[in-house]
N, C-alpha and C positions, 0 to 999 in steps of 0.2 A: 812446379808440379801442378799448381792451380790452373795453368794454361792448358794442360794436357788431359786432365781428368774430366770427362764429359758425362752428361746424363745418359742413361741406358737408351739404346736405339728403340724407336717406337714399336717395331715389330715384336721385340722381346717384352716390352711393357704390355702390349695387347695380349700376348700369350700368357703372361703372368696373371693378368686380370681375368682371363678366361678360366685359368686353372683355379683361381681363388673363388670364382663364382660357381664353379661346378664341383670338381674333385674335392677341393678343400671343404666347401660348404656342405657337401654330402657326407663327409667323413670327419667333421669337426671334432667329435668326441674322441676318435682315434688319435688325431694329431695332438689334442690336449693331453691325452694319456701318455703319448710319447714324450711330450715336453715335460710333464710332471714326474714321470717314473724313470726317465733316462733310457738309454739304449741298451738292448740286450740281444745283439746279433748272434746268431748261431755260427756264422761263418765269416771269415775274412777272405776276400778275393784280391789278389795282386794281379792287376791287368795292365795292359798297355794304354797309353794316353790316346791312342787312335780313336777318333770320333765314330768310326764305323763299328766299334766293339761296344754293343749296348748290353751291358752285363745284366741289369735288372730286367730288361725286356726278355732276354734269352732264357732266364730262369723264372719268369713270371713273378718277380719279387716285389714286395711292397716296402714302403719306408720302414726302417728299423730292422730289416731282415739281414742285410749284408753290411759288413764294415769293408769298404772298398778303398784300396790304394792304387793309384795309377802312376806309372812312370814310363819312360821310353823303353820299349821292348820288354816290358814286364820282368825286369831284372831285379835280383836281390843280391847285394854285396855280401861278402863274408863278414862275420862278426868282428868288428874293428873298433873297440872302445878307446879311441884316441883323442877324444875331446873335441873333434871336429863336428860339423853339421851333417847329420845322417837322417834324411827325411824318411827313407824307406825303412831303415832299421828302427827308427822311433815308432813308426806305425806298427811294425811287427811286434815290438815290445809291448805297446799299449794293448794291442788286440789279444796277445797271449797272456800277459800278466794281469791286466786290469779287467778287460772284457771277458777273458777266459773263453774264447771262442772254441767250439767243438771241432771245427774244420778249418784248415788253412789251405787255400787253393791258389795255385799259380795258373793263370789263364793266358796262353799265347794265342796267336792268330795268324792267318794267311796274309800274304802281301804286306808284311810288316816293314814299314819304311826304316825303322831303327835297325832291324836285322839286316836289311839290304845295305844300309849305310855302313854297318860294321863289316860286312863282307867286302864292300868297296874299299874301306879303309885298310883292312888287313891284307888285301891283295894289291895294294899300292895305287888304287884308282881314286882315292879321296884324300889327297895330302892336306886339305884344309881341316879335316877331322883330326889329324895328327898334331896340329898346332897345340901348344900348351894352353892357349887361350880358349880352346874349344871345350865348352862344358859337355857338349854332346859326345865328342870323341873320347873324352876322358871317361864318361859314363859307359860308353859302348865297349871300352877295353875290358869290361867285366865279361863280355861275350867272346873275347879273343880265344880262350881255350876251346870254345865251340867251333870256331873257324878251323883251328888246328886239327880237330877231330874229323872234319869233312873234306879235307884237301884231296884225298884220294878218290873222291866221288867225281863223276862227270860234272863239268862246270855248271850245266843247266840244272843239276839236282842239289847243288850246294846250299843255295839260299833257303830252299824249303827244309833241308836237313837242319840248317842252323836255327830255323824257327822252333824246331823241336828241341834243339840243344839249349836254346834260351830257357825253356821250361825246365830241362834237366839240371842245368847249371844253377838256376835259382833254387830248385829243390835241394841240391847238394849244399849250397851255401846256407840255406835255412838250417841245415843240420849242424852248422858250426855255432849256432846261438844256444848257449847253455839252457835258457828258459824254454826254448823250443824242444830241445832234447828231453828235458825234464817232463814237459807236458806229454810228449809222445811216449816216453818210457812208462809213465804212470797211466797210460790209456785214457788220458783226459782229452786228448786231441788227436786227430788224424790229418795226414798230409796228402794232398792230391795234386796231380799235374794234368792240365787239359790244353788242347789246341783247337781253336775254332776256325773252320773254313768259312769265310764271310760269304763267298759266292754260292757255295753249295749248302750252307746252313748246317753243316755237319759238325759234330763235336767228337774229338778223339781223347781218349784217356790213357795216361801213361801207366804201363804195367812194369813195375820195378823188377819183378821176378824174371820177366822175359826181355826186359830192356826194349820194349816196343810200345808204339802208340796204336791203340785199337779203337775203331769207330764205335761209339756208344749206340 
């Protein structure tokens, strides 16, 4: 390991030093307060790992405002307390039971590589993802029900529809967590589903009553 772990690239060091000399220096009291008092985020956002999805910039958020969890295709598994490692489920549990967030948001996006990969896998065009050794393929199986829901659509519309299904499936799976249901039933927390179009800059909100995504 010693041969492979290297110092940070110089361009990142320069960016850090610039941040420390400006943003941090100008808001030192705020950062000290965050450090001493701990975090009290109002919302948890479950987003995709995609580097183009800039959650804090999109909502103009500062440090300490959002509890953010990222994974491939912004998916949430069903409640499965089997003793295995469950990073997403652990993040949801901590946000709801310890941080007691008021809003739990699933944020999908356009041109999602994970969703496109799932579509390719489910349609037989990505056999490498079906290998038992593929962590990505195993994870994307969470979205397989979404693929089955869109197979009757024209081929060119299926991936976009699956991007919305990824949000809906995650919302459905969140409802299987007892502590999530308890927080919702007691009106202590609300659940939200969003999809961001990267190129257009638009944001859609899922309306459960109509089962449709509407542009905000």
